[in-house]
C-alpha positions as CSV (number, residue, x, y, z in Angstrom):
1,X,19.7,9.6,-9.8
2,X,19.3,9.2,-13.5
3,X,15.9,9.3,-15.0
4,X,14.7,6.6,-17.4
5,X,13.2,7.5,-20.7
6,X,9.6,6.7,-21.6
7,X,10.4,4.0,-24.2
8,X,11.9,1.9,-21.4
9,X,9.0,2.6,-19.0
10,X,5.9,2.0,-21.2
11,X,6.1,-1.9,-21.3
12,X,6.2,-2.0,-17.5
13,X,3.8,0.8,-16.6
14,X,0.5,-1.2,-16.9
15,X,1.9,-4.3,-14.9
16,X,3.2,-1.9,-12.2
17,X,-0.2,-0.1,-11.9
18,X,-2.0,-3.4,-11.8
19,X,0.1,-4.5,-8.8
20,X,-0.1,-1.3,-6.9
21,X,-3.5,0.1,-7.8
22,X,-4.0,2.4,-4.8
23,X,-6.6,4.9,-3.7
24,X,-6.7,7.7,-6.3
25,X,-7.9,10.3,-3.9
26,X,-4.5,11.6,-2.9
27,X,-0.7,10.9,-3.1
28,X,2.6,12.1,-1.7
29,X,6.0,12.6,-3.5
30,X,9.2,11.4,-1.8
31,X,12.5,13.1,-2.8
32,X,15.0,10.6,-4.1
33,X,17.9,13.0,-3.5
34,X,17.5,14.4,0.0
35,X,17.9,11.6,2.6
36,X,18.6,11.5,6.3
37,X,18.8,8.6,8.8
38,X,17.6,8.6,12.4
39,X,19.4,7.1,15.4
40,X,18.2,3.6,14.4
41,X,19.5,3.9,10.8
42,X,16.0,4.3,9.3
43,X,16.0,6.5,6.2
44,X,14.1,9.8,6.6
45,X,13.6,11.3,3.2
46,X,11.8,14.6,2.4
47,X,8.1,14.4,1.5
48,X,5.9,16.7,-0.5
49,X,2.1,16.4,-0.6
50,X,0.8,15.9,-4.1
51,X,-1.5,18.4,-5.9
52,X,-4.8,16.7,-6.8
53,X,-5.7,13.0,-7.2
54,X,-3.3,10.2,-8.1
55,X,-3.0,9.5,-11.9
56,X,-1.3,7.0,-14.1
57,X,1.2,9.8,-15.0
58,X,2.4,9.8,-11.4
59,X,3.1,6.1,-11.6
60,X,5.1,6.8,-14.7
61,X,7.1,9.6,-13.1
62,X,7.8,7.2,-10.2
63,X,9.2,4.6,-12.4
64,X,11.2,7.2,-14.3
65,X,12.8,8.3,-11.1
66,X,11.5,11.8,-10.9
67,X,10.3,11.1,-7.3
68,X,9.2,8.2,-5.2
69,X,5.4,7.6,-4.9
70,X,3.7,7.3,-1.6
71,X,0.1,6.1,-1.7
72,X,-2.8,4.9,0.4
73,X,-3.6,1.3,-0.4
74,X,-7.3,1.8,0.4
75,X,-9.6,3.6,-2.1
76,X,-12.7,5.6,-1.1
77,X,-14.9,2.5,-1.4
78,X,-12.9,0.8,1.3
79,X,-11.2,-1.6,-1.0
80,X,-7.6,-2.4,-1.8
81,X,-5.5,-4.4,-4.4
82,X,-2.5,-5.0,-2.3
83,X,-1.4,-5.2,1.4
84,X,1.9,-5.0,3.2
85,X,3.4,-6.3,6.4
86,X,6.0,-3.7,7.1
87,X,8.9,-5.5,8.9
88,X,11.3,-2.8,10.1
89,X,13.8,-5.2,11.7
90,X,17.1,-4.1,10.1
91,X,19.0,-7.3,10.4
92,X,20.1,-9.5,7.5
93,X,19.8,-12.8,9.4
94,X,16.3,-11.9,10.5
95,X,15.4,-11.1,6.8
96,X,16.8,-14.5,5.7
97,X,14.8,-16.3,8.3
98,X,11.5,-14.6,7.3
99,X,12.1,-15.4,3.7
100,X,12.9,-19.0,4.6
101,X,9.6,-19.2,6.6
102,X,7.6,-17.8,3.7
103,X,9.0,-20.5,1.4
104,X,8.6,-23.3,3.8
105,X,5.1,-22.4,4.8
106,X,4.1,-21.4,1.2
107,X,2.7,-18.1,2.4
108,X,1.2,-15.8,-0.2
109,X,3.7,-13.0,0.5
110,X,6.4,-11.4,-1.7
111,X,9.3,-10.1,0.4
112,X,10.6,-6.8,-1.1
113,X,13.2,-4.5,0.4
114,X,11.8,-1.3,1.9
115,X,13.4,2.1,1.5
116,X,14.4,2.2,5.2
117,X,16.3,-1.1,5.0
118,X,13.6,-3.4,6.3
119,X,11.3,-5.6,4.2
120,X,7.8,-5.2,2.8
121,X,6.0,-8.5,2.9
122,X,3.5,-7.8,0.2
123,X,0.2,-9.5,-0.6
124,X,-0.9,-9.0,-4.3
125,X,-4.5,-9.6,-5.2
126,X,-6.2,-10.5,-8.4
127,X,-9.0,-8.0,-7.7
128,X,-9.7,-5.4,-5.1
129,X,-11.1,-6.7,-1.9
130,X,-12.7,-5.1,1.2
131,X,-9.8,-3.6,3.2
132,X,-11.2,-5.1,6.4
133,X,-10.8,-8.6,5.0
134,X,-7.3,-7.9,3.6
135,X,-6.3,-6.6,7.1
136,X,-7.7,-9.7,8.7
137,X,-5.6,-12.0,6.4
138,X,-2.5,-9.9,6.9
139,X,-2.8,-10.2,10.7
140,X,-3.1,-14.0,10.3
141,X,0.0,-14.1,8.1
142,X,1.9,-11.9,10.6
143,X,1.0,-14.3,13.4
144,X,2.2,-17.3,11.2
145,X,5.6,-15.6,10.9
146,X,5.8,-15.0,14.6
147,X,6.2,-11.3,14.1
148,X,5.3,-8.9,17.0
149,X,1.7,-7.7,17.1
150,X,2.9,-4.1,16.7
151,X,4.5,-4.9,13.3
152,X,2.7,-2.4,11.0
153,X,0.3,-3.6,8.3
154,X,-1.0,-1.7,5.4
155,X,-3.8,-0.8,4.8
156,X,-4.1,0.5,8.4
157,X,-7.7,1.5,8.0
158,X,-10.8,-0.5,7.1
159,X,-12.2,2.4,5.1
160,X,-11.4,6.0,4.4
161,X,-13.7,8.5,5.9
162,X,-14.9,11.5,3.8
163,X,-12.1,14.0,3.6
164,X,-9.5,11.7,5.1
165,X,-6.3,10.5,3.4
166,X,-5.5,7.3,5.2
167,X,-2.1,5.9,6.1
168,X,0.3,5.8,3.1
169,X,3.2,3.6,2.1
170,X,6.3,4.0,-0.1
171,X,6.1,2.1,-3.5
172,X,9.3,0.3,-4.7
173,X,11.1,0.3,-8.1
174,X,11.5,4.0,-8.6
175,X,14.4,4.4,-11.2
176,X,15.3,0.8,-10.6
177,X,15.1,-0.3,-14.2
178,X,17.3,-3.4,-13.6
179,X,14.5,-4.7,-11.3
180,X,11.5,-4.0,-13.6
181,X,11.3,-7.6,-14.9
182,X,10.7,-8.6,-11.2
183,X,7.3,-7.1,-11.0
184,X,6.3,-8.6,-14.4
185,X,7.3,-11.9,-12.9
186,X,5.2,-11.1,-9.8
187,X,2.2,-10.4,-11.9
188,X,2.5,-13.8,-13.7
189,X,3.3,-15.9,-10.6
190,X,2.5,-14.3,-7.3
191,X,-0.9,-12.7,-7.6
192,X,-3.4,-14.3,-5.3
193,X,-6.6,-15.4,-7.1
194,X,-10.0,-14.6,-5.6
195,X,-10.6,-18.3,-4.8
196,X,-7.3,-18.6,-3.0
197,X,-7.9,-15.4,-1.1
198,X,-11.2,-16.6,0.4
199,X,-9.8,-20.1,0.9
200,X,-6.9,-18.7,3.0
201,X,-9.2,-16.4,5.0
202,X,-11.6,-19.2,5.7
203,X,-8.8,-21.6,6.7
204,X,-7.3,-19.1,9.2
205,X,-10.7,-18.3,10.6
206,X,-11.4,-22.0,11.1
207,X,-8.1,-22.6,12.8
208,X,-8.7,-19.6,15.0
209,X,-12.2,-20.8,16.0
210,X,-10.7,-24.3,16.8
211,X,-8.0,-22.7,19.0
212,X,-10.5,-20.7,20.9
213,X,-13.2,-23.4,21.5
214,X,-11.1,-26.4,21.9
215,X,-8.1,-25.7,24.1
216,X,-5.3,-28.4,24.0
217,X,-5.2,-30.7,27.0
218,X,-2.1,-32.4,28.4
219,X,-2.4,-35.9,30.0
220,X,-1.9,-34.4,33.5
221,X,-4.5,-31.7,33.0
222,X,-6.9,-31.5,35.9
223,X,-9.8,-31.2,33.4
224,X,-9.3,-34.8,32.3
225,X,-9.2,-36.0,35.9
226,X,-12.9,-35.0,36.3
227,X,-13.7,-38.3,34.6
228,X,-11.7,-40.2,37.2
229,X,-12.9,-38.4,40.2
230,X,-13.8,-40.6,43.2
231,X,-16.1,-39.9,46.1
232,X,-14.2,-38.0,48.9
233,X,-11.7,-36.1,46.7
234,X,-14.1,-34.4,44.2
235,X,-13.7,-30.9,45.7
236,X,-10.0,-30.6,45.1
237,X,-10.2,-32.1,41.6
238,X,-13.1,-29.8,40.7
239,X,-11.3,-26.7,42.0
240,X,-8.1,-27.6,40.0
241,X,-10.1,-28.2,36.8
242,X,-11.9,-24.8,37.1
243,X,-8.5,-23.1,37.6
244,X,-7.2,-24.8,34.5
245,X,-10.2,-23.6,32.5
246,X,-9.6,-20.0,33.6
247,X,-5.9,-20.3,32.6
248,X,-7.0,-21.4,29.1
249,X,-9.0,-18.2,28.7
250,X,-12.5,-19.7,29.1
251,X,-15.1,-17.3,30.5
252,X,-17.0,-17.8,33.8
253,X,-20.2,-18.4,31.7
254,X,-18.5,-21.0,29.5
255,X,-17.2,-22.9,32.6
């Protein structure tokens, strides 16, 4: 793979680092030349642990195509600037459907191709946020897209323990100069403001609370029949109503 000279890299370096400002405590290099695939078709490249902390020079080398950069989104303060839903479904129709849902539902995710052939649904933030909150929002977005609960999200940890590295993810755009304008566009159009981040999180939490505390009732639901119960048949009606409450997930104490 041809490397790109520094004159072409420099105008894009700062915007790229701004998007993917990761934990600086450690990094890994991914070979761009040695690749294998497993039985599922997923690319299995060769990795090499970096020597020392992550620096701006490593981002530059990544864009030049010397290697692919693999980073941990969470820093040692437990904060992150971006998050990813890693959809490893290698199917073009599935990818189109996910992209369509994101547009229709106006979700704050940027779908980018992953190195393995899936898609990274990426959340870009204006400022670093607590990883625990970013993970919570990503889980809500994953649910909105009807993706399986075992679909990986990054960051995987709420915080990085002393001496730990944390789960890492491949960054895009290595030696892909023809796509560099794309992340400049992302920076100008798709970064989520602080206000929108908290608004989204609050909105999903509110919907979740409503779902848990106010189960939906159909017209024939036994719970509604409690209001119409007449003397003589109250026992059966009460029993059916309790069974319905259990089915909706209400605890014994709540009933």
